[in-house]
N, C-alpha and C positions, 0 to 999 in steps of 0.2 A: 389837669392837674393832677398827677398820680398823690391823692394822698386817702389813702386808707383809711387812717389814723386822728381823720378830720372830725372834732367832738373830745374827744381825749383829752383829760385833763391829768400835767405831769405839774407833781409837785416835787422841784429840784433842787435838793442842800446838798450836792456834790461841787468839790473844786477839786481844780488843778487838772485831768487829764483825763483819766478811763472814766469816770461818770463822767463831766459833763461832756466828753465824746458819747456816748452812750445817748443821753437825752440828744444830742444834736441831728444825733441817727434819729427819734421819733420828734424830734421837731420840721423835719425835711420829709415826714413824710406825715404831715398837717395836723400834730398834736400839741395843742396849748400848753408852750411847758413856760412854768412860772420858776425864775431861778432864782430864791430866796437867798441875801446877803446880806454881810454882817454893815450896817450902815458904817460908812465913813474908809473903810476901809474894799469891801469887796473881796470877790477870788481872787487868792496869790500872785494868777497870773495875769490879772488885773496890769499891774507894774514889771518894768525892769524889758530887758528886752534891747535888742538894738537902735528902733525909733524911739525916740527920750521926747518928743514932742506927744506921742499918741502916751506914753508910760506916763506923763505929766497927768492926761486927763482918766486916765485907768481904764486904758482903752490900747494896752498893749498885744503885739502881733499874739504873743501866746494865747490871749484872752481869745481875738476877733476866731480864730482860725478852728474854736468847736462852741463858740456860743451863739452864733447866728441866730435869726428866728426864737430869739427867748423873749419874756420880759423879765424886767430885774424886778426887782421886788427887799428892800431892806428891810429885817428883821433884827431889830434885836433878842435872841431865842433865849441869852441867862435873864430876862424879866419876865414877869409874871405878863402883862401884859401883852409881849412878842410871842411867848408862847402859848396863848389864851389863840392870837388872830392867827398864829401859822396853823390849828391844829384847827376852828373854823375852816379857815380855806382848804383843810382836807378832806371836812363831811362832805363833799362834796367831788373831791379828786377822785383822777381811773388810778394815777399811779405815784405812788413817791418814791423817790429815789432818794440814797443816801451815803455817802461813803466815812462815817466817821469811823476812828477807834470801836472796833464790838466792845458795846456795852454803854455806850456813852448815849446813844439815842435812848437808850432805855431811861438812865438817869438824868437825861432832858425831859421826861414824861414822853417822847416820841418813837415808844417802844413799838412792837408790832401789835402786840398781844394788849395794847393800851388803845392805838390806832381802826386795830380791826375793832373795837364795844363800838366808837365811833364811825364805823362807815366799814360795814362788815361784807363790801363789795373790792375792797381795796390790791393793788397788785404793791407789795411792801418791797423793794428792791436794796437790797445791804451790797455793796459794792468794799471788799478790803484786801489786805494784806496774802491774808492767809485762812479768810474765812470764818465764821462765825464760833466753830470751834476746833476743836484741835490743841495741841502743847504751846503752839504757836500763835494760837489766836490771837492774841493779845499785843503779837509783835508791830511795829510800822513798818514800812517798809518803802521806797523807790522801785519806776522799774528796773535801773540798775542792780541795786540789790538781791531782786527776783533772779535779773539774768545770771548773778554770780551763785545761789545758789541752785539752782533748778539742773546747772549739769550743760546748759547751751553752750554757758563760755570757755568750755574744756572741748569740745569742739568744734570750735572757730578757730579759723587761724591754721598755718602749719605746723608739724610734728616739730615741736621745743621751740615756739613762740611763746610759749605761755599763756596765761587764758587771757581771751578775746572778748569783749564785748561785742555784740551788733552793735550799731550805726542810729539807727534812730528808735527808737523808744517805744517797739513795736509790742512787746505786753501792753504797756498801756493802751496804748489802740484796740488789739487784739481784746482784750479785758473789755473792753466799749463794744464793741461789736457783738462779744459773748450777751453783755449785760442786756443790749439791746435786744437781740437771740430770747432772751429767756424773758424778757416782756412781756414780746408779743407773744409767743407761748404765754405765758398768766394769764397775758387777758383772754387769752380764748379757755385757759380755763374757767377764769370765774364768769363768762357769759355762759359757758355750760354745766357749772354748779352751783353759781350764786352764791359762791362760798371765797372770802379773804385767801390768798396767795402770797406766803414769802420768801419771797429768789432770795440766793445767798450766792454770789460771784465774786469768787477770790481770783486775785494775781497771778497765786502758784499753781492752781488749778489749772487753771487756761495757759502758763507759759510750758507747762506738764502734756498738755492737750495738744498744743504745735510741736511735740515731739511724739509723738503720740506712735508711731513704728518704730522710735528708736526704743523705748519705753517698752511698746511690747515685748519687741526681740530677745532685750535684755532681760526682763522675766521670765520669759519664757524656753531660753538658751542660753543664759551669760553670758552672753555675749557685753563687750563693752565696747561703746563707742568711745574716738579719738579723734583728736585733730586729725582730722582730711584735708585741710587746704581747701583751694578749690577744685577738688576733683568731686563726681559724684558717687553718691552712695549706692549706686547699680554696682561698682568695682568695675561696670566693663572698662577693657583696654581703649575704648572709642567712643570715652564719653569722659567730660570732665571740662577744664581747661589744657588750650594751645598756645602756644603761640604764634603769630603771623610775621607779617613784615613790614608792619605800625602798628598793630596791637593781641590782646588778646581775644579769643574766641571760645566762647561754651558750646560745648559742643555735645547733646546725647544721640548717639544712635547706637541703641542699648540692643534693639530684637534685630534675628537674621536678616528681615527685611529691612531695616533703616541701615544696616553696614552693608547690605548689599548697594543699596542706592545712592549710601553715601558716596563707595569705593567710583562706580560711576560715573557720577558729579563728580567730584574730582580730578577725574583720566587716570583712576589708579587700579584701573579693572585687574590690574597682573596679579596684586591682593589676593582676588578670588581665586587664583591657579595657584598660590601658594599651596604647601600641605601642611605649611604650619598654621594657616589661618582661616583653610577651607573650613570649619564650623568651631562650631563658638565655644567648642569645648577646648579644640586646638588654639581656638584664638584665648582663653585664660589663661591656657597653659603656658605660653607663647608671648603673655602679652607684655615684656619689655620688650621687644624685638620689633613688635605691629606698632607698640607704642613710640619708638624713636621713626618708625618708617614714616610713620604718619604725620610726627612734628618736623619733618622734614618737608614735607609737600606741602603741610600750612604754611612753614616760614616764604613760600614763593612767594606770597601773593597777601595784599591786605587781606584784614579781617572783616573790612562791608563786604568786598567780593568772594570772599568763602561764605557768608551769612548772605547773599543773593542769590547766590550757585546754590545752595542745598535746603533753601526755601524751595527753588524749584523743582528739586528731587525729594520735597516732602520729607526731608532729614530736620528735626528741632537742631538749632544753631542760633548764634545771637551775639554781636559784639558788643563785648564789655563799654557800655556807657555810662560817666558821668551823669549827675543829678541834670544838669542844665543839657545836657545833653537829649537825656531823652524827654525834658516838657519840653524842649523844642520839636521834637516826631510831629510830625501831622497826626500820629495816634494818637499823640494824649488829648488833641485839639478837640476829634472828632467822635472821642468819646467821652467829652465835657467831665474831666477828674475835676476840673478848677473853675469858680465862677470869678466874675470883678465884685466886688464892692467898693463904694466910696465914702471915707470915714474925714469926716471935720477935725482940721489939728493935721492933715497928712493928704500932701499936694501928691494928684497922681491914683491911680487904683492901688487897692491893695485885692490880692488874690488867696480865695480860702475854699476847700477843698469842700467837694457834691457829694451827692450817694456811689456807692464805688460799685454803681451798678442800672442796667437800663431797665424802665419798665414801659413797653408798645414803641419799642424805641426812642426814648427820651430819658437823659438823666434829670430825676424828679429832684427838684431842691426847693426853701424856702427863699421867697422874697424881700424878706426881711434879712437888715442887717443888726450887727450885736449892740444893744441898749448901752447906754450912758448909767453908771452905776446908781440904781434906787428912781431910773427915770419912768417907772411904771406904776410903783408905792401906790401912787394916792388913788392912779387910775380903779386899779385891781380892788385895792379897797372899798372905792367909795363903791363899786358893785357888789363888795361884800358886805353892802349894806352900815357902812363905816358913814358916818356925818362929817362934813368938815371941819367941824368946832373939835371932834373929837380926833382928827385926824391932824389939828395945829397941836392940841395937846400931846398927842403922840412923839408929833416930831420936837416937841420942846423940852421934852425926856431922855429924848436918844433911842426912843422905842425906835423909830422907824426910820 
């Protein structure tokens, strides 16, 4: 199994989505991730959701999808004993991840400068809405708030629709992936320099990076993106959304070779003989008539027919699918994008995501399932040198 992080210990104080998704990536690559949660409560995502039987056990679906392969330790970090335990666990950790509002970790006594004194080779990763500096740094936010602020909602949807949010919390997930990448780079830097590294990952920064081409074009030329519906950013008349006899086809015949292959595949070689559309410049100048001609052709047959036909001609095209349709496709199964786990309190399998890439032909994943709140507390602390008597006293005091 692909486990490049085997032997790496991660102390994870993050909650909800971006942080836990980052440490989930590390766990699937072999890291030992110890998730520290508040006694009696745990991660906010442990409750709620569509399956009350799981939520009652603090094992809700929102938690299960991003926390497999982690050990659960409960600590009251507001108590001196709880803080001391956290510091002790961090003395031999390789990575620390937190997503408090900037300044909170410092007030708790878990700031970067404090922890680098007790662990000079620590990778310290902070995940926040706006980063550790700047005039917005102290503001809290969630995915949809960042979507509203970063500009993406005014490019999504059709003109006149008003702002439209992207359907999935993609900024949260992208921030988690961004953080995981930064942590991997920081681990290599610590190995190279033997010096602690502080990583500052922000949701807003990630959101802006996801719009890199739009941001660069605007800053360079002054161009302002607008709502473009389902059309391609290339503005090619042979790219974008086309109605068919039973659905919508997304097409990307951008450059000349693709355009010519498309015309041949759909049986419209006559388009290539028309002076209005013979070359790229003419196609853009007469885009409306070309678009109408192509739309009439695509309306004659189903989207699946056109998708298969164009694929054989090496022209990028795909029928718009619902989530359930895509998950039923053999491609998803072959790529191994999800796996099944079984959790007490729910009959049948629960599906959780795996790594979004393959290594040596295999999709790496953790064999472990998400743990009940505090399930690993005593095991981890005993390994850290705490006696059973001390553990009993800490539990009685509600420290663990």
